C-alpha positions as CSV (number, residue, x, y, z in Angstrom):
1,X,-56.1,-31.7,-4.1
2,X,-53.9,-29.5,-2.1
3,X,-55.5,-28.1,1.1
4,X,-54.8,-24.5,2.2
5,X,-54.6,-23.6,5.9
6,X,-54.5,-20.3,7.8
7,X,-53.1,-19.4,11.2
8,X,-55.2,-18.7,14.3
9,X,-54.6,-15.2,15.7
10,X,-57.0,-13.5,18.1
11,X,-59.8,-15.8,17.2
12,X,-59.5,-15.3,13.4
13,X,-58.1,-17.5,10.7
14,X,-55.6,-15.5,8.8
15,X,-52.8,-16.0,6.2
16,X,-49.3,-14.7,6.6
17,X,-49.2,-10.9,6.4
18,X,-47.0,-11.1,3.2
19,X,-49.0,-14.1,1.8
20,X,-46.0,-16.5,2.0
21,X,-46.7,-20.2,2.4
22,X,-44.8,-23.5,2.5
23,X,-45.6,-27.0,1.5
24,X,-46.2,-30.0,3.6
25,X,-45.8,-33.5,2.1
26,X,-47.4,-36.9,2.8
27,X,-44.4,-39.0,3.9
28,X,-46.1,-42.2,2.7
29,X,-46.4,-40.9,-0.9
30,X,-44.1,-37.9,-1.2
31,X,-46.9,-35.9,-2.5
32,X,-47.6,-32.3,-1.5
33,X,-51.0,-32.3,0.2
34,X,-51.2,-29.0,2.0
35,X,-50.0,-25.4,2.1
36,X,-49.5,-23.5,5.3
37,X,-48.7,-19.9,6.1
38,X,-45.1,-18.8,6.6
39,X,-45.5,-16.5,9.5
40,X,-43.5,-13.2,9.6
41,X,-42.2,-11.5,12.7
42,X,-45.1,-9.1,12.4
43,X,-47.6,-12.0,12.5
44,X,-45.9,-13.4,15.6
45,X,-46.1,-9.9,17.2
46,X,-49.8,-9.7,16.5
47,X,-50.3,-13.1,18.0
48,X,-48.3,-12.3,21.2
49,X,-50.1,-9.0,21.7
50,X,-53.5,-10.6,21.2
51,X,-52.5,-13.2,23.9
52,X,-51.3,-10.4,26.2
53,X,-54.5,-8.5,25.9
54,X,-56.6,-11.7,26.4
55,X,-54.5,-12.4,29.6
56,X,-54.9,-9.0,31.2
57,X,-57.8,-7.2,29.6
58,X,-60.2,-9.7,28.1
59,X,-62.8,-12.0,29.6
60,X,-60.2,-14.7,30.3
61,X,-58.7,-12.5,33.0
62,X,-62.0,-12.3,34.9
63,X,-63.1,-15.9,34.6
64,X,-63.0,-18.0,37.7
65,X,-60.8,-21.1,37.9
66,X,-63.9,-23.2,37.7
67,X,-65.0,-21.5,34.5
68,X,-61.5,-22.1,33.0
69,X,-61.8,-25.7,34.0
70,X,-65.2,-25.9,32.2
71,X,-63.6,-24.7,29.0
72,X,-60.9,-27.3,29.2
73,X,-63.4,-30.0,29.8
74,X,-65.3,-29.0,26.7
75,X,-62.1,-28.9,24.7
76,X,-61.2,-32.4,26.0
77,X,-64.6,-33.7,25.0
78,X,-64.3,-32.2,21.5
79,X,-60.9,-33.7,21.1
80,X,-62.2,-37.2,21.9
81,X,-65.2,-36.7,19.6
82,X,-63.0,-35.6,16.6
83,X,-60.2,-38.1,17.3
84,X,-60.8,-40.0,14.1
85,X,-60.6,-37.0,11.9
86,X,-57.6,-35.5,13.8
87,X,-55.8,-38.9,13.6
88,X,-56.4,-39.1,9.9
89,X,-54.9,-35.6,9.4
90,X,-51.9,-36.3,11.6
91,X,-51.2,-39.6,9.7
92,X,-51.4,-37.9,6.3
93,X,-49.0,-35.2,7.5
94,X,-46.5,-37.2,9.6
95,X,-46.8,-40.8,8.4
96,X,-47.5,-42.0,11.9
97,X,-49.8,-45.1,12.1
98,X,-53.5,-44.2,12.0
99,X,-54.1,-46.8,14.6
100,X,-51.8,-44.9,16.9
101,X,-52.8,-41.3,16.0
102,X,-56.6,-41.8,16.4
103,X,-56.1,-43.6,19.7
104,X,-53.6,-41.0,20.9
105,X,-55.9,-38.1,20.1
106,X,-58.7,-39.8,22.1
107,X,-56.4,-40.6,25.1
108,X,-54.9,-37.1,25.1
109,X,-58.3,-35.7,26.0
110,X,-57.7,-37.3,29.4
111,X,-54.8,-34.9,29.9
112,X,-57.1,-32.0,29.3
113,X,-59.7,-33.4,31.7
114,X,-56.9,-33.8,34.3
115,X,-56.0,-30.1,34.0
116,X,-59.6,-29.0,33.9
117,X,-59.9,-30.6,37.4
118,X,-56.7,-28.9,38.6
119,X,-57.8,-25.4,37.6
120,X,-59.7,-24.7,40.9
121,X,-57.1,-26.5,43.1
122,X,-54.3,-24.0,42.7
123,X,-53.7,-22.4,46.1
124,X,-51.3,-20.4,48.1
125,X,-50.6,-20.6,51.9
126,X,-50.6,-18.5,55.0
127,X,-47.3,-18.0,56.7
128,X,-46.5,-18.3,60.4
129,X,-44.6,-15.0,60.3
130,X,-42.4,-13.9,63.2
131,X,-43.8,-10.3,63.4
132,X,-46.8,-9.4,65.6
133,X,-50.0,-8.0,64.1
134,X,-48.9,-9.2,60.6
135,X,-51.1,-11.5,58.5
136,X,-49.0,-12.8,55.6
137,X,-50.2,-15.1,52.8
138,X,-49.2,-16.1,49.3
139,X,-51.3,-16.4,46.2
140,X,-50.5,-18.0,42.9
141,X,-50.9,-15.9,39.8
142,X,-50.5,-16.8,36.1
143,X,-47.2,-15.9,34.4
144,X,-48.8,-14.2,31.4
145,X,-48.1,-15.2,27.8
146,X,-46.7,-18.7,27.2
147,X,-44.7,-19.5,24.1
148,X,-45.3,-23.2,23.4
149,X,-43.1,-24.8,20.8
150,X,-43.9,-28.3,19.7
151,X,-42.3,-30.8,17.3
152,X,-44.1,-32.9,14.7
153,X,-43.8,-36.3,16.2
154,X,-46.2,-36.2,19.1
155,X,-47.7,-32.8,18.6
156,X,-51.2,-33.3,19.9
157,X,-49.9,-34.9,23.1
158,X,-47.2,-32.2,23.6
159,X,-49.8,-29.5,22.8
160,X,-52.1,-30.8,25.5
161,X,-49.4,-31.1,28.2
162,X,-48.4,-27.5,27.5
163,X,-51.7,-25.7,27.0
164,X,-53.5,-27.8,29.7
165,X,-51.6,-26.5,32.7
166,X,-51.0,-23.1,31.1
167,X,-54.7,-22.4,30.6
168,X,-55.7,-24.0,33.9
169,X,-53.5,-21.5,35.7
170,X,-55.0,-18.6,33.8
171,X,-52.2,-18.0,31.2
172,X,-52.7,-17.4,27.5
173,X,-50.7,-19.2,24.8
174,X,-49.0,-18.7,21.4
175,X,-48.4,-22.1,20.0
176,X,-45.8,-22.6,17.3
177,X,-46.2,-25.7,15.3
178,X,-43.4,-27.7,13.6
179,X,-42.7,-26.6,10.0
180,X,-42.6,-30.3,9.0
181,X,-46.2,-31.3,9.8
182,X,-48.4,-28.5,11.3
183,X,-51.8,-29.5,9.9
184,X,-53.3,-31.4,12.8
185,X,-52.6,-28.6,15.2
186,X,-54.4,-26.2,12.9
187,X,-57.3,-28.6,12.8
188,X,-57.2,-28.8,16.6
189,X,-57.2,-25.0,16.8
190,X,-60.7,-25.1,15.2
191,X,-62.0,-26.6,18.5
192,X,-60.8,-23.7,20.6
193,X,-63.7,-21.3,20.0
194,X,-66.1,-24.2,20.0
195,X,-65.0,-25.0,23.6
196,X,-65.9,-21.5,24.8
197,X,-62.3,-20.3,25.1
198,X,-62.2,-16.5,24.3
199,X,-60.4,-15.0,21.4
200,X,-56.7,-14.5,21.8
201,X,-56.3,-17.0,24.6
202,X,-54.9,-19.6,22.3
203,X,-53.1,-18.5,19.1
204,X,-51.4,-20.8,16.6
205,X,-48.6,-19.6,14.3
206,X,-46.8,-21.6,11.6
207,X,-43.4,-21.2,10.2
208,X,-39.7,-21.9,10.5
209,X,-37.3,-21.2,13.3
210,X,-36.3,-17.9,11.7
211,X,-38.2,-15.6,11.7
212,X,-41.2,-17.3,13.3
213,X,-39.6,-19.2,16.3
214,X,-37.0,-16.5,16.9
215,X,-39.6,-13.7,17.0
216,X,-41.8,-15.7,19.4
217,X,-39.2,-16.8,21.9
218,X,-37.5,-13.4,22.1
219,X,-40.7,-11.4,22.3
220,X,-40.7,-9.0,25.3
221,X,-44.3,-9.9,26.2
222,X,-43.5,-13.6,26.5
223,X,-43.2,-14.7,30.1
224,X,-42.6,-18.4,29.7
225,X,-41.2,-20.7,27.0
226,X,-42.0,-24.4,26.9
227,X,-39.9,-26.0,24.1
228,X,-39.8,-29.5,22.9
229,X,-37.3,-30.3,20.1
230,X,-33.6,-30.7,19.3
231,X,-30.6,-29.4,21.2
232,X,-29.5,-27.1,18.3
233,X,-32.8,-25.2,18.3
234,X,-32.8,-25.3,22.1
235,X,-29.6,-23.3,22.2
236,X,-31.1,-20.6,20.0
237,X,-34.2,-20.6,22.3
238,X,-32.0,-20.0,25.4
239,X,-30.1,-17.2,23.6
240,X,-33.4,-15.6,22.6
241,X,-34.8,-15.8,26.1
242,X,-31.9,-13.5,27.3
243,X,-33.9,-10.7,25.6
244,X,-37.1,-11.2,27.6
245,X,-35.9,-13.2,30.7
246,X,-38.7,-15.6,30.1
247,X,-38.8,-18.8,32.2
248,X,-37.7,-21.7,30.1
249,X,-38.4,-25.5,30.1
250,X,-36.7,-27.8,27.6
251,X,-37.4,-31.4,26.5
252,X,-34.8,-32.4,24.0
253,X,-35.1,-36.1,23.3
254,X,-32.5,-38.7,24.1
255,X,-30.7,-42.0,23.4
256,X,-32.5,-44.0,26.0
257,X,-31.1,-47.3,27.3
258,X,-33.1,-50.5,27.7
259,X,-31.3,-52.8,30.1
260,X,-32.0,-56.5,30.0
261,X,-30.7,-58.6,32.9
262,X,-30.1,-62.4,32.7
263,X,-33.2,-63.1,34.9
264,X,-35.6,-61.0,32.8
265,X,-38.7,-62.5,31.2
266,X,-37.3,-62.6,27.7
267,X,-40.7,-62.5,25.9
268,X,-41.7,-59.4,27.9
269,X,-38.3,-57.8,27.4
270,X,-38.2,-58.4,23.7
271,X,-41.7,-57.0,23.3
272,X,-40.8,-54.0,25.3
273,X,-37.7,-53.4,23.4
274,X,-39.5,-53.7,20.0
275,X,-42.2,-51.3,21.2
276,X,-39.5,-48.9,22.5
277,X,-37.6,-48.6,19.2
278,X,-39.9,-49.7,16.4
279,X,-43.1,-48.2,17.7
280,X,-43.8,-44.9,15.9
281,X,-41.0,-46.0,13.5
282,X,-38.5,-44.9,16.2
283,X,-39.7,-41.3,16.0
284,X,-40.2,-40.8,19.7
285,X,-38.3,-38.7,22.2
286,X,-38.1,-41.6,24.6
287,X,-37.3,-44.3,21.9
288,X,-35.3,-47.1,23.6
289,X,-32.5,-46.9,21.0
290,X,-29.7,-48.4,23.1
291,X,-30.1,-52.1,24.1
292,X,-27.8,-53.1,26.9
293,X,-28.2,-56.8,27.3
294,X,-26.5,-59.4,29.6
295,X,-24.1,-61.5,27.6
296,X,-25.6,-64.7,28.9
297,X,-29.0,-64.0,27.3
298,X,-27.9,-61.7,24.4
299,X,-27.9,-64.3,21.7
300,X,-31.3,-65.7,22.6
301,X,-32.7,-62.2,23.1
302,X,-31.4,-61.0,19.7
303,X,-32.7,-64.1,17.9
304,X,-36.2,-63.4,19.1
305,X,-36.0,-59.7,18.4
306,X,-34.6,-60.1,14.9
307,X,-37.4,-62.5,14.1
308,X,-40.0,-59.9,15.2
309,X,-38.2,-57.0,13.5
310,X,-37.9,-58.7,10.2
311,X,-41.6,-59.7,10.3
312,X,-42.8,-56.1,10.8
313,X,-45.2,-55.1,8.1
314,X,-44.2,-51.8,6.5
315,X,-46.5,-49.8,4.4
316,X,-49.5,-47.4,4.2
317,X,-49.9,-45.9,7.7
318,X,-53.7,-45.7,7.1
319,X,-54.0,-49.4,6.7
320,X,-55.0,-51.5,9.7
321,X,-52.6,-54.2,8.5
322,X,-49.5,-52.0,8.6
323,X,-47.3,-52.2,11.7
324,X,-44.7,-49.5,10.8
325,X,-45.1,-46.4,8.6
326,X,-42.7,-44.0,7.0
327,X,-40.3,-41.5,8.5
328,X,-41.6,-37.9,8.5
329,X,-38.7,-36.3,6.6
330,X,-36.1,-37.2,4.0
331,X,-33.4,-35.7,6.1
332,X,-34.0,-38.4,8.8
333,X,-33.3,-41.2,6.3
334,X,-30.1,-39.5,5.0
335,X,-28.8,-39.1,8.5
336,X,-29.6,-42.7,9.4
337,X,-27.8,-44.0,6.3
338,X,-24.7,-41.9,7.0
339,X,-24.6,-43.1,10.7
340,X,-25.1,-46.8,9.8
341,X,-22.2,-46.5,7.2
342,X,-20.1,-44.9,9.9
343,X,-21.0,-47.6,12.4
344,X,-19.9,-50.3,10.0
345,X,-16.6,-48.6,9.5
346,X,-16.1,-48.5,13.2
347,X,-16.7,-52.3,13.5
348,X,-20.5,-52.4,14.0
349,X,-22.4,-55.4,12.5
350,X,-25.8,-54.9,11.0
351,X,-27.9,-57.8,12.3
352,X,-31.0,-56.9,10.3
353,X,-32.3,-54.0,8.2
354,X,-30.0,-51.1,7.5
355,X,-31.6,-50.0,4.3
356,X,-34.6,-48.2,2.8
357,X,-37.6,-50.5,2.5
358,X,-37.9,-51.7,-1.0
359,X,-41.2,-51.5,-2.9
360,X,-42.8,-49.4,-0.2
361,X,-42.5,-46.0,-1.8
362,X,-42.3,-42.9,0.3
363,X,-39.9,-42.4,3.1
364,X,-39.7,-45.9,4.6
365,X,-36.7,-47.5,6.4
366,X,-36.3,-51.1,7.5
367,X,-36.3,-52.0,11.2
368,X,-32.6,-52.0,12.0
369,X,-30.5,-53.7,14.7
370,X,-26.7,-53.0,14.9
371,X,-24.4,-55.0,17.2
372,X,-21.9,-52.4,18.5
373,X,-18.6,-53.8,19.9
374,X,-17.7,-50.5,21.7
375,X,-19.7,-47.9,23.6
376,X,-17.6,-45.0,22.2
377,X,-18.9,-45.5,18.6
378,X,-20.6,-42.4,17.2
379,X,-23.9,-44.0,16.6
380,X,-24.3,-45.2,20.2
381,X,-24.9,-41.7,21.5
382,X,-26.4,-40.0,18.4
383,X,-30.2,-39.6,18.4
384,X,-31.3,-40.8,14.9
385,X,-35.1,-40.5,15.4
386,X,-35.7,-43.6,13.4
387,X,-36.0,-47.4,13.7
388,X,-32.4,-48.1,14.5
389,X,-31.3,-50.0,17.7
390,X,-27.7,-50.1,18.9
391,X,-26.8,-53.3,21.0
392,X,-24.2,-53.3,23.8
393,X,-23.4,-56.3,26.0
394,X,-22.5,-56.4,29.7
395,X,-21.5,-58.9,32.4
396,X,-22.0,-57.2,35.8
397,X,-24.7,-54.8,37.2
398,X,-22.0,-52.2,37.6
399,X,-21.0,-52.5,34.0
400,X,-24.7,-52.2,32.9
401,X,-25.1,-49.0,35.0
402,X,-21.9,-47.5,33.6
403,X,-23.1,-48.2,30.0
404,X,-26.5,-46.7,30.7
405,X,-25.1,-43.5,32.1
406,X,-22.3,-43.2,29.5
407,X,-24.3,-40.7,27.5
408,X,-24.9,-37.0,27.2
409,X,-28.6,-37.6,27.3
410,X,-30.9,-38.4,30.2
411,X,-34.5,-38.6,29.2
412,X,-35.7,-42.2,29.8
413,X,-34.5,-45.7,30.6
414,X,-36.0,-49.2,30.7
415,X,-35.0,-52.0,33.1
416,X,-36.1,-55.6,32.7
417,X,-35.4,-57.9,35.6
418,X,-37.4,-60.2,38.0
419,X,-35.2,-59.0,40.9
420,X,-37.1,-56.3,42.7
421,X,-34.1,-55.1,44.8
422,X,-32.0,-54.8,41.7
423,X,-34.8,-52.9,39.9
424,X,-34.9,-50.5,42.8
425,X,-31.1,-50.0,42.9
426,X,-30.9,-49.5,39.1
427,X,-33.9,-47.1,38.9
428,X,-32.2,-44.9,41.6
429,X,-28.8,-45.0,40.0
430,X,-29.7,-44.5,36.3
431,X,-29.5,-40.8,35.4
432,X,-32.7,-40.4,33.5
433,X,-35.9,-38.4,34.2
434,X,-38.2,-41.4,33.5
435,X,-37.5,-45.0,34.3
436,X,-39.8,-47.9,33.3
437,X,-39.3,-51.3,35.0
438,X,-40.6,-54.3,33.0
439,X,-42.5,-52.0,30.7
440,X,-41.8,-49.2,28.3
441,X,-43.5,-46.0,26.9
442,X,-46.3,-46.0,29.4
443,X,-47.7,-42.5,30.1
444,X,-50.4,-40.9,32.3
445,X,-51.6,-37.3,33.0
446,X,-50.8,-38.0,36.6
447,X,-47.1,-38.7,36.0
448,X,-44.5,-36.1,35.3
449,X,-41.9,-36.5,32.5
450,X,-38.8,-34.7,31.5
451,X,-35.1,-35.2,31.3
452,X,-31.7,-34.2,32.6
453,X,-28.3,-33.5,31.1
454,X,-28.6,-32.8,27.3
455,X,-32.2,-34.0,27.4
456,X,-33.2,-30.7,28.9
457,X,-34.8,-29.6,32.2
458,X,-38.2,-28.9,33.6
459,X,-41.1,-31.3,33.8
460,X,-44.4,-31.6,32.0
461,X,-47.6,-33.5,32.9
462,X,-48.6,-34.2,36.5
463,X,-50.2,-31.7,38.9
464,X,-47.0,-29.9,39.7
465,X,-46.9,-28.7,36.1
466,X,-49.8,-26.3,36.9
467,X,-47.7,-24.6,39.5
468,X,-44.8,-24.3,37.0
469,X,-47.1,-21.9,35.0
470,X,-47.7,-19.6,38.0
471,X,-45.6,-17.3,40.2
472,X,-46.3,-16.8,43.9
473,X,-47.1,-13.3,45.2
474,X,-46.6,-12.6,48.9
475,X,-49.1,-10.2,50.6
476,X,-48.4,-8.6,54.0
477,X,-51.3,-7.2,55.9
478,X,-50.9,-5.2,59.1
479,X,-53.8,-6.0,61.4
480,X,-53.0,-3.5,64.1
481,X,-55.0,-0.2,64.6
482,X,-51.9,1.4,65.9
483,X,-50.0,3.8,63.5
484,X,-46.9,2.4,61.8
485,X,-43.9,3.1,64.0
486,X,-41.5,6.0,63.3
487,X,-38.8,4.3,61.2
488,X,-36.1,6.4,62.9
489,X,-37.0,5.4,66.4
490,X,-35.9,1.8,66.9
491,X,-37.6,-0.2,69.7
């Protein structure tokens, strides 16, 4: 049975103003399972104006930081309580493993708890000004309406790291879901009012980049845009922001290197590399999709990794026995197939996988490892968003560093070595926003993340993120009882 969803605007669940909808399919079966509103520009305008009123006129504007924190704590608790149901919806809509989605939904509540605790710790400062009788201080104020744009692959997590600091700082939010798998965010939206968050503070619109995303990111009442997605869409977002001069942060994915030195613990490194590229079927912004391995251990490393990769159980993402589920969209598979064919033409050698998974049905692709003889091959620096690993070999530390940095991306990197001094040198020299040493894909609400170069700019998570959703106001107070001096009589 096909489920029908509505959008959340000003506390009410509403269809698109013209009644238009679009389908969302279960990637594991290919079946249409839900219909979602296709928001018009008018719908987006209503959502933004509702958020603007809630920010400046409604009860949210008069709530204390502690009260806002209480709302976020309640939302966090509800997220944890409903994690099973939310995880099931996300798995049906995206094909991600149920074991991962239900765990992630529960853990994401920790991010909201973190920002709940941060809400009453936003402070300004007094300034030691060089003018007598002047008391000068700064205070932090919310920016206003935040446009939060999230992709489908880690949408609950990315929603939490956007609305958490935004709400803690007193902003309001219009959240645009991905057109590929929006259902779980709409289910999450049902918890907003239950958490005591007033109408209009969080609004959720669904639709494609044009008109929905365009209307949102260029809206004159939007003060900040937090975007996670691809570089093509990001360029449109930046162009749209020239209309409203909104502050912008971008997280655009990457082609992250995993560097394995000759002294690495091979078992740990192989497990980390497998998790980095085959976890979530490779559909992660930080996927470790470039393996840079020392030539002395490359053969032994790849033998172990191929053995693990070919043994991965592919199938129904709801099953506890399954280890890798389908890809979310058919377009991903078509892109991957074209890139693998191109890599083989350029001299690449498929060590395992390289094809759609037979007998699995749905949008499944085999775990794939490609030995790449040259770093300038197209596939080496093309983000595929799937379970495809490119392998490069090195001899010296300098060569490993050059290969790691030879990319337009700069989101994440992994380093496996027992040499602490080398790990420190490499972590300083690798041009990436996140560096994991002897581990991979670890996250925490305390730790910032974000990229550089074509992987975007700005940071999410961590305490500093709260301040990124505020602007300082400087207040000058004259404490003297004497009249203000005649401006035309200089002393």
